C-alpha positions in Angstrom: 0.0 0.0 0.0 1.4 3.4 -1.0 1.9 5.8 1.9 0.2 9.3 1.5 3.4 11.2 1.2 4.7 8.8 -1.4 1.4 8.9 -3.2 1.7 12.7 -3.7 5.3 12.1 -5.0 4.1 9.4 -7.5 1.3 11.7 -8.7 3.8 14.5 -9.5 6.2 12.1 -11.1 3.4 10.6 -13.3 2.6 14.1 -14.5 6.3 14.9 -15.0 6.7 11.8 -17.2 3.6 12.6 -19.3 4.7 16.2 -20.0 8.4 15.5 -20.5 7.3 13.1 -23.2 5.2 16.0 -24.6 8.2 18.3 -24.6 10.4 15.6 -26.1 7.9 15.2 -29.0 8.0 19.0 -29.6 11.8 19.0 -29.5 11.9 16.2 -32.1 9.6 18.2 -34.4 12.0 21.2 -34.2 15.0 19.1 -34.9 13.3 17.6 -37.9 12.3 21.0 -39.2 15.9 22.3 -38.7 17.3 19.3 -40.5 15.0 19.9 -43.5 16.1 23.5 -43.7 19.8 22.6 -43.7 19.2 19.8 -46.2 17.4 22.3 -48.5 20.4 24.7 -48.3 22.8 21.9 -49.0 20.9 20.6 -52.0 19.8 23.9 -53.6 23.0 25.6 -54.8 20.9 28.3 -56.6 19.3 29.8 -53.5 19.3 33.6 -53.6 20.8 35.6 -50.8 17.3 36.5 -49.5 16.3 32.9 -49.4 19.5 32.0 -47.6 18.9 34.7 -45.0 15.3 33.6 -44.4 16.4 30.0 -43.9 19.1 31.1 -41.4 16.5 33.2 -39.6 14.2 30.2 -39.4 17.1 28.0 -38.0 17.8 30.7 -35.4 14.1 30.6 -34.3 14.3 26.8 -34.2 17.3 26.8 -31.9 15.8 29.4 -29.6 12.7 27.2 -29.2 15.0 24.2 -28.5 16.7 26.2 -25.8 13.4 27.2 -24.3 12.2 23.6 -24.2 15.5 22.4 -22.7 14.9 24.9 -19.8 11.4 23.6 -19.3 12.6 20.0 -19.1 15.2 20.9 -16.5 12.7 22.9 -14.4 10.1 20.1 -14.5 12.6 17.7 -13.0 13.9 19.9 -10.2 13.2 18.7 -6.7 9.9 20.4 -5.8 9.1 18.4 -2.7 10.0 21.5 -0.7 7.3 24.0 -1.6 9.4 26.9 -0.5 11.9 26.0 -3.2 9.2 25.6 -5.8 7.4 28.9 -5.2 8.4 31.4 -7.9 7.3 34.8 -9.1 5.9 34.4 -12.6 4.5 36.7 -15.3 1.2 34.8 -15.9 0.8 35.6 -19.6 4.4 34.5 -20.4 4.0 31.4 -18.2 0.9 30.3 -20.1 2.6 31.1 -23.5 5.4 28.7 -22.5 2.8 26.0 -21.9 1.1 26.5 -25.2 4.5 26.5 -27.0 5.1 23.1 -25.5 1.8 21.9 -26.9 2.5 23.2 -30.4 2.5 19.7 -31.9 -1.1 19.1 -30.6 -2.3 22.5 -31.6 -0.8 22.1 -35.1 -2.3 18.6 -35.5 -5.8 19.6 -34.5 -5.7 23.1 -36.2 -7.1 24.7 -33.1 -6.6 28.4 -32.5 -5.3 29.1 -29.0 -5.7 32.8 -27.9 -3.9 34.1 -24.8 -6.0 37.0 -23.5 -4.1 37.4 -20.1 -3.0 40.9 -19.2 0.8 41.3 -19.5 1.0 43.1 -16.1 -0.4 40.1 -14.1 2.4 38.7 -11.9 2.0 36.3 -8.9 4.0 34.0 -6.7 2.9 30.4 -6.9 4.3 26.8 -7.0 5.5 27.0 -10.7 6.3 23.4 -11.5 3.0 22.0 -10.2 1.0 24.8 -11.8 2.8 24.3 -15.1 1.7 20.6 -15.1 -1.9 21.4 -14.0 -2.4 24.2 -16.5 -0.9 22.2 -19.3 -3.2 19.3 -18.7 -6.4 21.4 -18.7 -5.2 23.4 -21.8 -4.4 20.2 -23.7 -7.8 18.9 -22.8 -9.5 22.1 -24.1 -7.5 21.9 -27.4 -8.6 18.2 -27.8 -12.2 19.1 -27.1 -12.2 22.1 -29.5 -10.7 20.0 -32.3 -14.1 18.5 -33.2 -15.9 21.8 -33.2 -16.6 24.1 -36.2 -14.9 27.1 -34.5 -11.8 25.2 -33.3 -10.8 27.8 -30.7 -9.5 28.0 -27.2 -9.3 31.3 -25.2 -7.4 31.7 -22.0 -7.7 34.5 -19.5 -6.8 35.1 -15.9 -7.5 37.4 -12.9 -6.1 37.7 -9.4 -8.7 38.0 -6.6 -7.0 39.9 -3.9 -9.7 39.3 -1.2 -9.0 35.6 -1.2 -5.4 35.6 -2.6 -6.4 33.4 -5.4 -5.4 33.3 -9.1 -8.2 32.3 -11.4 -7.3 30.9 -14.8 -10.2 30.5 -17.2 -9.8 28.1 -20.2 -12.7 28.5 -22.7 -13.1 26.1 -25.6 -15.6 25.7 -28.4 -16.0 22.0 -27.8 -19.3 20.1 -27.4 -19.2 20.4 -23.6 -19.5 17.8 -20.8 -22.9 16.4 -20.0 -23.9 16.8 -16.4 -23.9 13.1 -15.7 -20.3 12.8 -16.9 -18.8 15.8 -15.2 -17.3 13.9 -12.2 -16.3 11.0 -14.4 -13.9 13.1 -16.5 -11.7 13.2 -13.4 -11.6 9.5 -12.9 -8.4 7.8 -13.8 -9.9 5.3 -16.1 -12.5 7.5 -17.9 -12.2 9.0 -21.3 -14.7 10.3 -23.9 -12.1 9.7 -26.7 -12.3 7.0 -29.2 -8.8 5.8 -28.4 -8.2 4.3 -25.0 -4.5 5.2 -24.8 -3.7 7.2 -21.6 -7.4 7.4 -21.0 -8.3 9.9 -18.3 -4.8 10.2 -16.9 -4.2 13.9 -17.5 -7.2 15.5 -15.8 -7.3 13.0 -13.0 -3.7 13.7 -12.0 -4.1 17.4 -12.6 -7.1 17.7 -10.3 -5.5 15.7 -7.5 -2.3 17.9 -7.8 -4.5 21.0 -7.8 -6.4 19.9 -4.7 -3.1 19.1 -3.0 -2.2 22.8 -3.4 -5.5 23.9 -1.9 -7.0 24.8 -5.3 -10.2 23.8 -7.1 -11.7 23.6 -10.6 -15.2 24.5 -11.7 -16.9 23.8 -15.0 -19.6 25.8 -16.7 -21.3 26.0 -20.1 -22.2 29.4 -21.6 -23.3 30.2 -25.1 -21.8 27.2 -26.8 -18.5 27.5 -24.9 -17.1 25.3 -22.1 -15.3 27.0 -19.3 -12.9 25.4 -16.9 -12.1 27.9 -14.1 -9.0 26.9 -12.1 -8.6 28.6 -8.8 -5.3 28.3 -7.0 -3.8 30.1 -3.9 -1.2 32.7 -5.0 0.4 35.8 -3.7 1.4 39.1 -5.3 4.8 39.1 -3.5 
């Protein structure tokens, strides 16, 4: 039988494993793109100076993305068992952008438009590693849900509630929504509405458990053909 403290550790490690695989997939895509560009330069001896410069600029962007993903992988595997070590001041818009960047392969595959509407001035102190994993799971779920809709869109916004010292992250998608009788089931480890059973229900189940471990919560609502997952998590301004 797993002891409670070890259970929390295993939950976090399961989420780390899932999203390190996600980041590795994105890293592979960048490497393949960079390889294609260098091969094109090598094979096409008639490239103009302008084409050559554009290709070099593209490679530069690829390498910058690789460097960013490398930093994410390192930060994800740091020792976060001590919450004092994990708490960091983050710029929320930039933080969420780093998550959507890591999900580029999923966004590209599903052709979903992800719009970050978070104010650039919003900064808070929170457990960054755990929050990265929680937010990433819910955003990935929203992208997956929106993929089957006509609009194919996800909007993300956030606000800080000073009265309760809580950061609220709202993830709004154009998907079909969750029927009332299935709402609790989506957080069960073995449940999935997807046609493929691989990794069924793992992401949201682990994300919700990790969120609750931090004293947070998630609420679901449906307004004008849009699904809204509102994640509330304790945070400080300093």
